[in-house]
N, C-alpha and C positions, 0 to 999 in steps of 0.2 A: 750507522756509526756506533762504535762503543766507547767505554771509558778509557781504552788504551790511549786514545788521541790525547785526552787531557793529561794522562800520565807522562806522555812522551814530552809534553811541553815543559814539564817540570823536573826532567831527569838531571839536568844541570845542578839541581839542589843536592842530588846525592853523589855527584862526581867532583873530585878535587879540581882546583884551578888548572893544574898541569896536565890534565888528562886530555887526550887528543879526542875531541868530541865534536862530531859533525851531525847535528840534527837534521839539516836540510841539505841536500846534494845539489850542487850545480852540474851542468853537462860536462864541464871539465874534470870535475871529481869523479863523475861516473866513467869518463873515459880512462882516467888514471887507474881506477880499481879494476876495470876489465883488462887493462894492459899488464897487471901484475902477473907473474908467473905462478902457475898453480902447481903445487906439489902432486906427485903421483898417488900418494896416500894421504889420508887425513883421518884424524879421530872423529868418530861419529857420535853426536849427542842426540838421543831420541827426545823429541818434544811431544808432550801428551795434549796440551790444550790450545795450542797455537801453531801458526805457520809463519816462518820468517821469510820476508821478501827482500830482495836486493836493495840496498841503501837504507833500509828502515832500521831504526835503533829501538830496541825493546828490552825491558828488564825481564829476566826469568828467574824463578825460584827454583833452586837445585835441591832436590830431597834425596834422591837415590845415592847410595854409596859409590856406585860406578861413575855416576854423572859428576859427583863432587871431586872425585880423584881426577877425572878427565879435565874438568875445568881448571883445577889448581895446577895440575902438570903442564897444561897448555899454556897457562898464564905466567907461571914461574919458570919453567924449564924450556918451553918451546917458543914458537913465533907468535903465539896468542891467536893462531888461526885453526879454526875447526870446521867440521861439516855438520850442519844442523838439519835433521829430517824429522818429519812428524810421523807419529804412530798411526797405523790404520785403525786400530782399536784402542781407544783411551782407557779402557777398562783393565788392560793387561799391566800388571805392576812391573814385571821383569821381561821386557819384550825381547824376541830373538831377531835375527838379521831379517828373516822373512816377514816379521811383523811391521817392518818399516816401509814407507813409500820409497820408490827408487830415486825419485827427483826431490832434491833439497836445495840448500843455499850454503855457500861458504860464508862463515861469520868470523868477525874479528871481535876478541873479548877486550872490551874497553875498561872494565873495572869489575872487581869482585868486592862484594860488600858483605861483612858479618853482621847480621841483624840482631837487634837485642833479644828476639825470641829464640836465638840459637840457629836459625836457618841461614842459608847462604844464598845471596842474590847476585847474579851476574848481569852486567849491562852488555849486550852484544849488538853489533851492527852487521847486517847482511851486505855481502859484496857482489856475488854473482850466483847465478843457478849452476848446480852440478848434478851429475848422475852417479849414483853408486853402481860400480860395475863389477865388484867381487870383494868378498870378505877376506881380510888379511889376518885379523886377530879378533878374538872375542874376550879376552881377559887381559888385564883387568878391566878393559873397556873396548868398545868396538873400534876397529880401525879398518878402513875399506879403501880400495882403489877408487878414484874419482876421475870423472871426465867432465870438462867444462861444457856447459850448454850456451851457445851462442845467443846473445840478445840482439834481435833484429831491429835496427832503427829505422824510423820513417823519415822520408825526406823532409827538409825544413819547409819547403814550398807547397807541401800537400795541403790544400785548402779543407779538404774534407776532414782529414785527421786533426787539423787545428781547430775546426769547428767542434769535433768530437771532444777534444781536450777541454774547450770552453764550456761545453755542456756539462762535463764531469765536475768542473770547478764550481759552476753555477749551482747544480744540484747538490753538491756537497755542502756549500755555504747555506743553502736553504734548510737542509737537515740540521746543521749546526744551530742555526737561528731557532729552529723549532724544538731544539733539545736543551731544555734548561740545565741539564747535568754537564754539558759540555761548555767549556770557556769560550768567550767570544774571540780570544786570541787565536783559537784554531782556525777561524775563518781567514785571519790575517796571514797565518803561516801557509795555508793552502794557496793563497793568492800569489805568494812570493816563490813558489816552487817553479823553477825554470825547466828542469829536465822532464821531458814527457814520459821516459820510462819510469823515472822516480815518482812522478805524479800518480801514475796508474798503480805502481807498487804500494805507494804510500796509502791510497784509498783502499786498495784490495786488503791491506793488513788490518785496516780499521773498520771494515764492513762488518755489520752485525749478522753474520751468517754462519752456517755449519763449517766445521773444520775441513770436512770432505770437499765442500764447494770451494774453500779458499785454496786446498790443495790442486783442484782442477784449474784454478786461475793460474797457479804457479807453473803448472806443467804446459800451459799454452805458450808456444814459441813466438807466434805472431803477435807483436804489441797491439796492432790495430784491432784484431779479433778479441784480445784480452780486455782492451778499453771498452768495446762494444758490450762485452758480457757484464763488465763492472757497472757500466751505465744502466743496463737492464736491472741489475741488483739495486742500484741506488734508487731508481725509479720506484721499484717495489717497496723499499725501505721508507721512501718519502711518503707513499700512499698510506702505508701502516701508521706512520708517525701522525699524519694529518688525521686519520680517523681516531687514533688513540687521543690526540689533543682535542678533537671535537667532542668525543665521549666525556672526556675529563672536564671540559667547559660546561657541558650540559649537566653533568652530574653536580658540579660545583654550584651552578646556577639554581638547580632544584633544591640542593641542600640549603643554600643561602635563603631561598623563598620560604622553605619549610621552617628553617630556624627563625626567619623574620615573622612569619605567621604565628608561630608558637609563642614568640615573645609578646606580640601584640594581643594575642588571645589571653595570655596570662595577665598582662597589663589590664585588659578590659575586664577580665574577671575580678581582678583586684579592686578596680573602681566600683564594679557593681556590688562587691562584698562591702566596701565602705559605705556605699549607699544604702545597703540593706536589701538589695534586689538583684538576685541571680536569675537572669532570664530562664534558663533551662530549668532550674529548680521550681521557679514559679509555674512554669508550664506543667511540669510533672505534677505538682501539687493540685492545679486546676483539674488535670485529668483525673486524678484520684478522687477528688471531690465530686466530679461528674459520675464517676463509676459507682459511688455508694448510693446514688438516687436511682440506678438503673434497675428495671424489672427484667433483667435477663435470666435465663436458665443456668443450671449448674455447669454445663459444657462451656458456655460463653464465659462465665465467671472464671472457670478454671484457666481458660485460654488468656483471658486478660491478666490473671495473676502471673502465669508463666512469661508472658511477653513483657510484663513490668520488671520481673526479676532480670530478664535479659537486658532490659534498658539500664538497670543499675550497674551492671557489670561493664557497660560499654564506656569508652572514652568519649567525652562530649566533643572532642575535636573531630572525631571519625565521621566519615560520610554515612556509616550505618546508623549513627545516632539519630540523625534527622529522619532517616527512613522509618526507624522504629517509632519515633515520636508521631510521625504522620499516620502510621498504622493505628496506634493506640488512640490518637485523636479521632480517626474515622470510626473505631470501634465504639468509643463512648458517644459519638454524635449520632448514631443510628437510633431511631425510635423504637427500642426494644419493648414490645408489649404496651406501647402507647397507641391509643385509638381515639379518634374523635367521636363524640356521641352523636348517633344518627338522629335526625328529626323523623319520627315515625308517625307524623301527622299526615295521613294519606291524602286528605282533601287538600292540604296545603301543598303537597308534592304534586298533585294533579294540577292545581292552579298554575304553579310555575312552570310546569311542562307545557300546558296549554297557552300560557303567556308568551313562552319563548319560541314555540314551534306550532306551526299550523298543520293539522293532519298527523301522519306518523303514529296511527292508533295502535298499531301492533307493538311498537317499542314502548310506548307510554304504558300500555296495558301490562307489558312484561315487568317494568320497573315497579309498578304499583303492587303487582303480585308479590314481588320479592320483599317490599316493605311490609306487606300484610303478613307474610310468613314470619319475618323477623319479630313483628309486634306480638304475634301469637305465641311463638316458640321461645323468642329471646335470643336465638343465635341461629345462624345458617351460613354456610359456605357461599361466598359472593359468586353470582353467575358469571360466566365468560361468554359475553355477547359478541357476535360479529355482524356489524351492519354492512350490507352489500347493497350497492346502488350506484347509479350514474353520478358524475361530478355535480356538485352544487345543490344537492337535495338536503343538505343539513346534517350529514353523518357526524362530522367532527364537532360542530357546535352543539350537537346533541349531548355529547359527553359532558360539556360544561354545564348544561342545563340539569342533567342527572345529579352532578356534584352539588349544585346549588339546591336542588330539590330536597336531597336527603342530608344537606349540611355536611358534606365531606369536602376534603382538600381535593384539588383538581391537578392532574399531571397529563400533559400530552408529550408523547414521543413519536417523532417521525421515523419510520422504518424504511422509508424510500432510499434505495441505494446502499443500505447496510450490506457490507460484504464480509466483514471481520466479526467472528463469533466472540472475540475479546471485547467488542463494543458492548455486548449484552452481559458476558460473564466476567469481564474484567481480566487484568494481568496478575501474575503472581508478584507479590510485593518486593521479591528480590530484584526485579528488573528496574533499571533506572527509569525514572518518570512513571512508575506504575500507578494506575488508578483503579478504583472499583468500576464494575460495569455501569452502564447507563441506568438499569433498573435500580440498582442500590444507590446510585447518586441522586437520582430524583426522589427516592424515598427519603433519603437523608435531607434533601432540600426542604420537602414539605413538612417533615417532622411528624408524621403519623404513619402508622402501619396499615391503615385502611382507607387509602384515598381512592378516587375514581381514576383509573389509569388508562388513557386513551392510546392504544397502539394504532397510529395513523398509517394508512397505506401499507397494510400487511401483506397485500398481494404483490407489493414491489420489492420485498426483501429478497436478497439473493439466495441461492441454493448453495450446494456444496462447491467449495473452490479452495485454492491454495491456502487461504487464511482460516479455513474452517467452514462450518455449516451453521449459519445463523438460524436457519429454519429449525435445525435439530435442537438448537438451545431453547427456542420458543416452545418446543414439545414439553419441556419440564415446567417452564414458567406458566404455560396455560393449561396444565394438567391439574385438576383439583386434588388428585390422589398423590401428586408428587411435589406440588409447590408448598407444601407445608415445611418442606426442608430444602429450599433453594440454596445451591451451592455457588457462590461467588469466588473466583479464584483469588481475589485481593483479600477478602475477609477471611477465608479459610474456615469459616464456621457457617452452619446452616441458618437461613433466615426464612421466616414464615411469610409467604405471600398469599395465603388462602383467604385472608380477610380483604384483600384488594378486589375492587370491582374492575375487572378488566373489560374494556370496550374496544374492540378491534374494528377498524373500518377498511373497506376494500371496494374497488369498482367492479371486480370480477373474481369469483372463487375458483375459476379454472386454473389460475397459476399458483394457487395455494397448495402446499403439500397435503396429500389426502389424510396422512395421520394428524396433521396440524388442524385440518378442516373437521376432522372427527371430534376434536376436543372442544370446539366452539359451538355455541347455540346460534345458528345462522338465522338472520332476520332480513328479509328482502325489503329494501325501500325503492319502490318504483317511482318514476318521475311524477311530477304534478300535472293534473289536468289545467286547462286554461282558467277555469273557475277557482281552482285552488291557488293559482299563481296570483290572480287578481286579489284575493283575499289576504295572501302573504304580503302582497305589495302594500295594500291598504293598512294592514295592522303592523307591519314590521319594517319594510324596506323604505317607504316614503318617510315615516317619522325618523327613522335612523339617519337617513341622508339629509333631511331638514336640519337636524340637530348638528350634525357633523359640518354642515355649511353655514351654520348660524343664521337660518332663515326661520322666521316665525310661521305658524300654521296660517295665520291671517294674511300673510304675504304671498302665498302660493298654495294651489290645490290641484290635484289630480282627479278629474272625473273618472269613473268606472269605464267609460267607453275609451278614453285615452289610454288607460292601463292596458285594456284588451288590445288596442291597436298596437301599442308598443310589443305586447307578448306576440301577437300574430305576425306583424310585418318586420320586426327588427330583432327577434330572437329565435334561435332553433336549438332548443336544449331541454333536457329533462328536468334540470334544477332551476335556480333563479339568480345565478351569478350574473350572466349577461343582462338580465332584467335589472338588477341592482345597478350595474354600470351604466346603462341607458337612463335610468331615472336620475342617477348623479349627473349625467351630462345635460339633461333638461334643467336641473336645478342650478348647476354652474352657469348656464346661459342667463337664467333669470337673476342670479347673484350679481352678474356683471351689469345687467340693466338697473338693478337697485343701487349699486355703488355709484353708477354713472348718472343716476337719477333720471333715467329715460322712462317713458311710458311703456307699460306692458300689461298684458292680461293676466290677472291673478288666477283665473281658472284657464288651464291650458286647453287650447281647441286644436282640432285636427290640422288647421293651417299652420298654427304655431308649431306643432310637432313636425310637420314637413320641413319648415324653415330651419328648425334646430337639427333634425335627424337626417334630412334628406329624403329621397325617394325610398320606398319599401325595399328591404334587402331580399325578402323571401316571398315567393308566391304560393299562397296556400290553396286558393281557389282555382283548381285545375280543371281543364275540360274533361268532363265525365260522359261525354257523348257515347251512346250505344249503336251508332249508325254504321260502324265498321266491324266486320266479323273478325274474330280472333283477337280483340283487345279487351282485357278484363283488368279491373282494379283490385290489387291485392294490398295487404298491410304488413309492414316490416318493423322490426325493432332495431334501433341502432343505439350507439353509446350516447348520442345527444337526444335520444327520445324515439318517438314513433314516426313513421313515414308511410305515405301511400306509394304504392309500387305498381307501375303499369306493366303488364305482361303483353308483349306484342308478338304476333305470329303472322308469317306469310308463306305462301306456297309458290313453287316454281317447278317447271318441268325438270325431271331428273329420274333418279332411281330409288327414291325413298329414303335419302340419307337426312339425318337430324343434325342441324347445325345450331350451336348455342353461343351467344354473344352478350356482352355487357359486364365483363369482369366478374364472373360467377365463381364461386368457390366450389370445392368438390362435392359437398352435401347438396347444394343446390342443383348441380348437374345431375347428380343421382336422382333427385326429385323429378327433373325433366324426363329422364329416361324412364322412371316408373310410370309417369303419367302417360307417355307415348306407347309404352308396351301395354298398359291396361287398356288404352283406347283401341289399339289394334286387335287385342283379344276380345273386345266387346263391341266391335264396330257394327256388327248385325243388329244388336239391341239398340244402338243409338242411330240406326238408319244410315250408316256410312258405308259407301261402296268400298270393298276391299282393294279394288284396283288402284284407288288413289295413293295407297301406301307404297305402290311399286312405280308409279308413273310420275309422281311429284316429290320433289325434296321439300322438306320443311325447315324454316329458319325461325327460331325464337330468340327474341331480343328483349333486354330489360335496360330501359334508358338510364342515362347519366353513367356512362361506361367508365368514367374516371373513378367512381366510387366503388370499393369492393363490396361484393354482396355474398352472403352465405346463409345457410340454415335451411331447415326443412319446411318452414311455415308457408312457403310459396306453392306447395304441392297441389292443393285444391284449385288455386288460380290458374296454374299451368294447365291442368286437366280441363278446366272450364273454357280456357282460351282455345285449346286444340279442338274441343268438341264444337265450338262456335265457329271455327275456321273451316273445319271439314264439312259442317252442316250449312254454312253460310246463313246461320240464324242470329238473331239479336239476343244480347245478354240483357237481363232485367236493369231498367235504369237506376242510376244512383246507388248501386250496391258495391260492397267491398267484402272481401272474404280472406280468411287465413286458416291454415290448418295443414298438418302433415298427412300424406296418403301411404297406403300399403298396396301391394300387388293383389290383395284380396278385396280392394275397393273400400277399405275402412278409412275413416277420417279420425286422426289422432289429436290430442290437445297440444297447444303450444303456449309459450310464455309471452311475457310483455303485453298482456291484454289491455292494461290500463293506458300505457303509452300509445298503443295501436288505435284505441277509442279516441284519444285526444287527436291524432292525426286525422281520423276519419271525420270527426266533427269539424275541423278546421277546413277539410276540403268539401264540405257540404254533402257528405255522404249521408243518406237517410236509413240505410238498412245494412246490417252486418251479419254475414253468415259464418258461424263457428262449429266447432266440434261440441257435441253434447257434453263432454267431460269439462268444457270450458264455462259451463253455466255457473259453476261455483264462483269464478272469478268475477263475473258480472254481478252477482248477488252481494259481493263484498264492497262494490262501489256504491257511494251515495247516490240515491235516485235523482237528486237535483242535478248531478253532473251529466247524467246520461239522458236527460229529458230531450225529447225530439228524435231519439234513436230507436230503431226497432232491431231486435235480435232474433235470429232463427238458428236453431241448433239441429245439427244432423250427424248421423253415425255412418251412413253410407254415401259413397259417391253419386250413385245413381239417383238417390233421393235429392241430393243437392242439385244435380244437373236438371232433374225434372222441374225444380223450382227456379233455378237461375237462368236457364235457357228458354226463351219465349218461342212459341211456335210461329214466329214471324221472320221471314227472310230480310235481310238488310236491303237497303234501297238499290244498291248496285252489286248484286251478288256476282261471285266469280263463276265463269262457265268452264267446266271441267271437259277436257277432250280425252274421252276413254275408248274411242273406237279403235279396233284392231288395225295394225298397220298392215298394208298389202305386202305381200312377199315380192 
C-alpha cells in the first residue's frame, strides 16, 4: 500500500460541498457507471506516474501545456469525460500516441484546483476500462476512438470468490496496521466496500508496485484472475513490510541499549572521577609502574611503548580497549630477565636427590655434573633431559626433586592428548578470548625465567593434524640453539627459554618424532629390582602412607619379609605404584581396627597379609623342570617389567611345516624362522637326522596366548628348544636365556636386562645365558642385587648349545619313524 490511500480519504477537504464526490462505490453505482453511453471519441490524457482504475478517485497534478488545455476544455466546455492512459516510458516528456498503452480508463473530472505554487490539480474518478482503437487528432491534444472493455462480474453465490475477497480485505487491513504512515481510517473504509470489482480496483490502485505491473492488472479482463494476482502482490508486500518492521525494531532496540550503556558508563565515570578513582586510568598507571622495573630488552621496550600509544588512542568503552589492556598486563607480568638463584652446594643437592629417590644413579649423576659446571664456569645452558621408563619408576616426581635440590621453581605440564599447536604457541591477540600458550602461561605463573619445567608424557603428544603440529612446536622449545628466541603468537615478541631446565618424561621413545628425540638427552630408567622396591617401600612408601593415614610408627610396622611378599605375590610392575596402593590397603585395614579399638598385630604377619589382601594374585615360582624335550625358559621385557617365557615345541607326522602360536608379533615370528633355518643348515653338526625335517611337522607355542608378544630376544631360546626337541636331550636345569640370533649363528645383545634378571630371580632361576655384549649391563647392577645368580656369556649359538644341552636323553624320548615307505 502507498500514501495515495491516505490522500484519498482527505480529498473531500479539497472539494467544495456541492461537488459530486463518490469516494466509495456501491454495486448500484458501479452498474449505473457501466450503463452510461460511451462516446465514439474521447480526449486522451497521458499519465506518467500512475494508473487509474475504474471507480477510484485520485488527484493528479497537470504540468504539460497540452494536458492543462485538455483538462480545462473538458471541464468547462465538454461533459467532463476524458480517457486516461498511462505512458509506457515515464521519462518521455512529450509522448506520442504509440508511447501510450492501448488500455486505459474513462475518467470523470470532478474538480480542478489552482494550487498556491501555480500548478493545476485535477481530481478525477475512473468509470470503466476502454481501449484506444485509433488516433483522430494530435493537436492541441490527443483525441482517439475508444471502445469499451466489458467488466466481467462473478456470481454472488461463488464461495471461492467470496473467500478470495475476504482474504484481500484481511491482508490489506494487516498492511494498514503495520504501516504507521497510513491512517487507521483506511481499514474502516476497506471493510465498507461492497462492490467486488471496486474492491479489487481500489486495492490495485494503492499497491506499492511498479507502474507496468499495475497496467497489467488493469488489462486483465477476468476479475477473478485479477483478484488472485492482487492477493499475491499483497502477500509479497506484507512479507516485505514485516521484515522491514522487524529490522526497524531490532535496530531501535540495539540503539536504545547502546544509548543506555553509554549513559550508564558516563555516569559511572563521573562517579569515579568524583571519588578520585577512575578504574581504567588506575590500571594503566599500574601497568606503567610495573614496566619501569622490567629488565627487558630494547625490542620488548619498543613494543610496549607502541602498544601503550595505541591504548591511549582507544575509546575506553570499545571492546578493543580491554583486549589491549590484557595484552599489556601479560607483557609486564612476564619475568623478563628474572632468575632464581641456584643453590650450587653439590653435596646438598646430592642429599636431597638421595632422600627423595632410591636408585636412579644416572639421572642424579647428570644433575650433579650440571651443577658442577655452573659452579665452575658461572653460566651454562640448561640440559634438556628425557627420562624414559615404565610407569611408576619416579620419572615425574624426579623433576620436583631436581627443582628442590637446586632451589628452582617447579612447573609440570602434561602433554598427553595435546592436539592443538596453539596450546603451546598461543593465539594471536586479535582473536576473542585469545591467551598465551601454556609455556608462557606457566612461566608467568611461577615468576622466574629459569624454572625446572617437566614436560610429562611427551610420547603421548599428537603429531600433525587439522589443528597444527604440536610436535613441530616442541622442536623450537627444546632446541638449545633456537629457544633463546621462542615466539609465542600472543606475545608477538621473542622470549628466552634457554635458562629453563626442561625434563621430559616418556614411557617409550618409539612414538617420539626423530627430530624431537635428537634434541633431547635420553636417560633410560629401568624398572626396580625386588631388593630396590623393598628399600623404596621402607624409606619412602610406608612412612608416606603412615603419615597420610594418621598412624604413628609405633602403631604399625612392616617387616622386610612382608614387603617382599607384597611385591612378589600382589604386584606385577616395573615401578612401585601398585606396591604403594597395596601398602595403603594394609594400613587402612589397621586404621579401622585402631578406630574400633580392636586387637591387632602391630607387626604384620603372613597370615594377616592373606586376611587383608586375599590369596596371591601372581605365581612367580613356576615349574622349571627339564624332563620334557623341547621346552626351554626364556626371559622377556614387558611394559610392566620382566617376565619368564616358556618356549614349547612338539613334533607330529607331516611334511616339515613350521607352525607358530601364542599371539606372536612379526619380529618374533622371524626369529623362529631364523632359528629353524639355522638348525636345518647345521643339523649334521648337531647330530640330527635330516629326514626329520621332511617327515615331521613342528609346532612352536608360547603360553599365555592372550598376551601379545614380540621382539627378537627369544631367538636363542627358540633355537635351544628346537635342538632339544630334535635330539630328545635334556636342557640344563634352572637356566634361562635371552638374546637375538642371526643366520650366521651369532648371538646379539638385547635390552631390559635388569628387569629380566628380576623376573629370573623371582622364578628361582640360578643361571642366565646372555650375549657377550650384555656383560656391561650386568656390571652396572649392584652386586648385592644379583647375589645367587650365575651369568654366562656367549658369542656363538653352537657354544651356547654345547653348554645348555646336556648329553642326557629325557626320560621318555620320542621314537622317530624314519623307515622308507614301501611302494
